[in-house]
C-alpha positions in Angstrom: 0.0 0.0 0.0 1.2 3.5 -0.7 0.3 6.5 1.4 1.0 10.1 0.8 1.2 13.2 2.9 1.9 16.9 2.4 4.9 18.3 4.1 6.7 21.7 4.3 10.0 22.0 2.5 12.3 24.8 3.4 9.3 26.7 4.9 8.3 28.1 1.5 7.2 25.1 -0.5 4.9 22.2 0.0 6.0 18.7 -1.1 4.2 15.4 -1.4 5.9 12.6 0.4 5.2 9.0 -0.7 5.5 6.2 1.8 5.3 2.5 0.8 3.8 0.7 3.8 3.7 -2.9 2.4 6.2 -5.0 0.5 5.5 -8.3 -1.2 7.9 -11.2 -1.1 9.2 -12.6 -4.4 6.6 -15.4 -4.5 3.7 -13.0 -4.0 5.1 -10.6 -6.7 5.3 -13.6 -9.1 1.7 -14.5 -8.3 0.5 -10.9 -8.8 2.3 -10.9 -12.2 0.6 -14.2 -13.2 -2.8 -12.8 -12.2 -2.1 -9.7 -14.3 -1.2 -11.8 -17.3 -3.8 -14.5 -16.9 -6.7 -12.5 -15.5 -8.6 -11.9 -18.8 -7.6 -15.1 -20.7 -7.3 -18.0 -18.3 -10.1 -20.4 -18.9 -11.2 -24.0 -18.1 -13.4 -26.5 -19.9 -17.1 -25.9 -19.4 -18.9 -28.6 -21.4 -20.1 -28.3 -24.9 -22.3 -25.8 -26.8 -25.4 -26.9 -28.7 -23.3 -27.6 -31.8 -21.1 -30.0 -29.8 -18.1 -27.7 -29.7 -16.0 -27.4 -26.5 -17.1 -24.5 -24.3 -14.7 -22.5 -22.1 -15.3 -20.2 -19.1 -13.0 -17.7 -17.5 -11.6 -18.6 -14.1 -13.5 -17.0 -11.2 -11.4 -14.5 -9.2 -11.0 -17.1 -6.5 -9.8 -19.7 -8.9 -7.4 -17.2 -10.5 -5.9 -16.2 -7.2 -5.5 -19.9 -6.1 -3.9 -20.9 -9.4 -1.5 -18.0 -9.4 -0.3 -18.5 -5.9 0.0 -22.3 -6.3 2.0 -21.8 -9.5 4.2 -19.2 -7.9 4.7 -21.5 -4.9 5.8 -24.4 -7.2 8.0 -22.1 -9.2 9.8 -21.0 -6.1 10.2 -24.5 -4.8 11.7 -25.5 -8.2 14.0 -22.6 -8.2 15.2 -23.3 -4.7 15.8 -27.0 -5.2 17.8 -26.4 -8.4 20.0 -23.8 -6.7 18.6 -20.9 -8.7 18.0 -18.8 -5.6 20.9 -17.1 -3.9 20.9 -16.0 -0.4 23.3 -13.6 1.5 24.9 -14.9 4.6 26.0 -11.4 5.7 23.0 -9.0 5.7 25.4 -6.0 5.2 26.4 -7.3 1.8 
């Protein structure tokens, strides 16, 4: 979440200060990106129409969130088990 406030700068000017109050972990950012990409196109089978052709329906918001976070979780597990994630031992580095 981003919050803003109006502050005095040098006693003559007003300035807008922006404060970011929440940060997402990598897994959550990946899930958000997937929701952004899939949101309007991800579909699943929904039977057949009257002509016998396959019908599709868009994922519900709940299905989209669940699929995105499950996929992001699996992607992070895969990356970690294949040494594709690097961690710092010294937090000052």
